[in-house]
FIDRENMAR-132319 format. One record per residue (C-alpha): residue number from 1; residue in one letter; x, y, z. Coordinates in nm, 4 decimals. Layout:
{NUM A {X Y Z}};
...
//
This chain:
{1 Q {14.5453 1.1433 1.3416}};
{2 V {14.5460 0.7832 1.4021}};
{3 Q {14.7358 0.6242 1.6552}};
{4 L {14.9392 0.3020 1.5267}};
{5 V {15.0647 -0.0204 1.7120}};
{6 E {15.2876 -0.2487 1.5185}};
{7 S {15.3672 -0.6282 1.6240}};
{8 G {15.4948 -0.8962 1.4917}};
{9 G {15.8694 -0.8434 1.4935}};
{10 G {16.1516 -1.1049 1.6373}};
{11 L {16.4603 -1.3033 1.5739}};
{12 V {16.4406 -1.4995 1.2729}};
{13 Q {16.7039 -1.6836 1.0607}};
{14 A {16.8257 -1.5582 0.7081}};
{15 G {16.6024 -1.6923 0.4671}};
{16 G {16.3017 -1.6868 0.7024}};
{17 S {15.9927 -1.4910 0.6910}};
{18 L {15.7684 -1.2654 0.9169}};
{19 R {15.4734 -1.0836 0.9021}};
{20 L {15.4392 -0.7374 1.0918}};
{21 S {15.0840 -0.6036 1.1782}};
{22 C {15.0084 -0.2402 1.2458}};
{23 A {14.6554 -0.1779 1.3796}};
{24 A {14.5286 0.1629 1.3680}};
{25 S {14.2813 0.3502 1.5771}};
{26 G {14.0992 0.6854 1.6392}};
{27 R {14.0050 0.7952 1.2962}};
{28 T {13.8529 0.6547 0.9485}};
{29 F {14.1233 0.4026 0.8786}};
{30 S {14.0150 0.3826 0.5029}};
{31 G {14.0961 0.7348 0.4616}};
{32 Y {14.4619 0.6958 0.5387}};
{33 A {14.7654 0.5925 0.2978}};
{34 M {14.9574 0.3545 0.5107}};
{35 G {15.3329 0.2410 0.4910}};
{36 W {15.6287 0.1021 0.6749}};
{37 F {15.9724 0.2579 0.6943}};
{38 R {16.2783 0.1087 0.9123}};
{39 Q {16.5850 0.2215 1.0628}};
{40 A {16.8892 0.0102 1.1319}};
{41 P {17.1439 0.1172 1.4028}};
{42 G {17.3687 0.3877 1.3176}};
{43 K {17.1586 0.4310 0.9685}};
{44 E {16.9202 0.6877 0.8612}};
{45 R {16.5169 0.5935 0.8569}};
{46 E {16.4591 0.4713 0.5378}};
{47 F {16.1138 0.3853 0.3361}};
{48 V {16.0187 0.0280 0.2821}};
{49 A {15.6511 0.0031 0.1314}};
{50 A {15.3291 0.2115 0.1278}};
{51 I {14.9698 0.1216 0.0213}};
{52 S {14.6949 0.3458 -0.1160}};
{53 M {14.3840 0.4112 0.0742}};
{54 S {14.1806 0.1384 -0.1386}};
{55 G {14.4680 -0.1280 -0.1126}};
{56 L {14.5066 -0.1440 -0.4666}};
{57 T {14.8210 0.0386 -0.5355}};
{58 P {15.1329 -0.0826 -0.3240}};
{59 N {15.4848 0.0827 -0.3561}};
{60 Y {15.8015 -0.0802 -0.2601}};
{61 A {16.1629 0.0264 -0.1983}};
{62 D {16.3755 -0.1408 -0.4786}};
{63 S {16.5891 -0.3142 -0.1396}};
{64 V {16.2734 -0.5194 -0.0724}};
{65 K {16.0781 -0.5439 -0.4152}};
{66 G {15.9971 -0.9178 -0.4790}};
{67 R {16.0691 -1.0220 -0.1205}};
{68 F {15.8046 -0.7762 0.0753}};
{69 I {15.4478 -0.7878 0.0392}};
{70 I {15.2428 -0.4738 0.1793}};
{71 S {14.8425 -0.5265 0.2476}};
{72 R {14.5746 -0.3718 0.4349}};
{73 D {14.2297 -0.4790 0.5556}};
{74 N {13.9921 -0.2007 0.5933}};
{75 A {13.7453 -0.3757 0.7894}};
{76 K {13.9743 -0.4665 1.0684}};
{77 N {14.1868 -0.1268 1.0485}};
{78 T {14.5148 -0.3229 1.0013}};
{79 V {14.8085 -0.3004 0.7585}};
{80 Y {15.0638 -0.5938 0.7126}};
{81 L {15.3941 -0.6542 0.5711}};
{82 Q {15.4652 -1.0037 0.4750}};
{83 M {15.8595 -1.0208 0.4903}};
{84 N {16.0187 -1.3406 0.3068}};
{85 S {16.3569 -1.4054 0.2260}};
{86 L {16.5079 -1.1988 0.5036}};
{87 K {16.8625 -1.0948 0.5187}};
{88 P {17.0500 -0.9842 0.7672}};
{89 E {17.0629 -0.6288 0.6364}};
{90 D {16.6891 -0.6218 0.6823}};
{91 T {16.7302 -0.5883 1.0747}};
{92 A {16.5714 -0.2674 1.1940}};
{93 V {16.3097 -0.1198 1.3710}};
{94 Y {16.0203 -0.1111 1.1436}};
{95 Y {15.7471 0.1809 1.1904}};
{96 C {15.4185 0.1883 1.0501}};
{97 V {15.3228 0.5159 0.9130}};
{98 A {14.9621 0.6855 0.8233}};
{99 D {14.8841 1.0220 0.6155}};
{100 S {14.5517 1.1389 0.4960}};
{101 R {14.6903 1.4103 0.2936}};
{102 R {14.9342 1.2142 0.0537}};
{103 D {14.8919 0.9455 -0.2530}};
{104 I {15.0922 0.6569 -0.2850}};
{105 T {15.3934 0.8414 -0.4867}};
{106 T {15.4674 1.0714 -0.1843}};
{107 M {15.4535 0.8221 0.0974}};
{108 S {15.8049 0.7135 0.0428}};
{109 T {15.9389 1.0728 0.2139}};
{110 P {15.9249 1.0427 0.6144}};
{111 G {15.9665 1.4052 0.6728}};
{112 G {15.6030 1.5334 0.7949}};
{113 M {15.4120 1.2099 0.7935}};
{114 E {15.0807 1.2414 1.0116}};
{115 S {15.1416 0.9244 1.2207}};
{116 W {15.4082 0.7081 1.3541}};
{117 G {15.3750 0.4061 1.5387}};
{118 K {15.6461 0.3347 1.8233}};
{119 G {15.8149 0.0516 1.6057}};
{120 T {15.8949 -0.3153 1.6322}};
{121 L {16.2164 -0.4801 1.5964}};
{122 V {16.3118 -0.7340 1.3592}};
{123 T {16.6391 -0.9072 1.4098}};
{124 V {16.7776 -1.1551 1.0984}};
{125 S {17.0712 -1.3742 1.2239}};
{126 S {17.2642 -1.4964 0.9416}};
//
């Protein structure tokens, strides 16, 4: 398994932007599909975005499509989530995930994911 450490969370006003980073260590990063989930207070964890091992194929939840961009740099063992036009409902703890067994179509299911980071808090004020 890879170890994942998120960074970049914080407080931002509605309409603003943040970029989250997730640094991976321990295994060959390019052998993992990567993704982001989030969990708001009192709500279930939900899929946000995922990206294929090559970085060529992204997948987004409908709620963030057109506002968020996922990318990865395999040379830096890092995946990013650029979040634009943030809304108060984007407030949540954001978790980075990794899985070497899945393709992009199955990264939206949280159960059985190989690796999770500890999360970074994003707060969007109105």
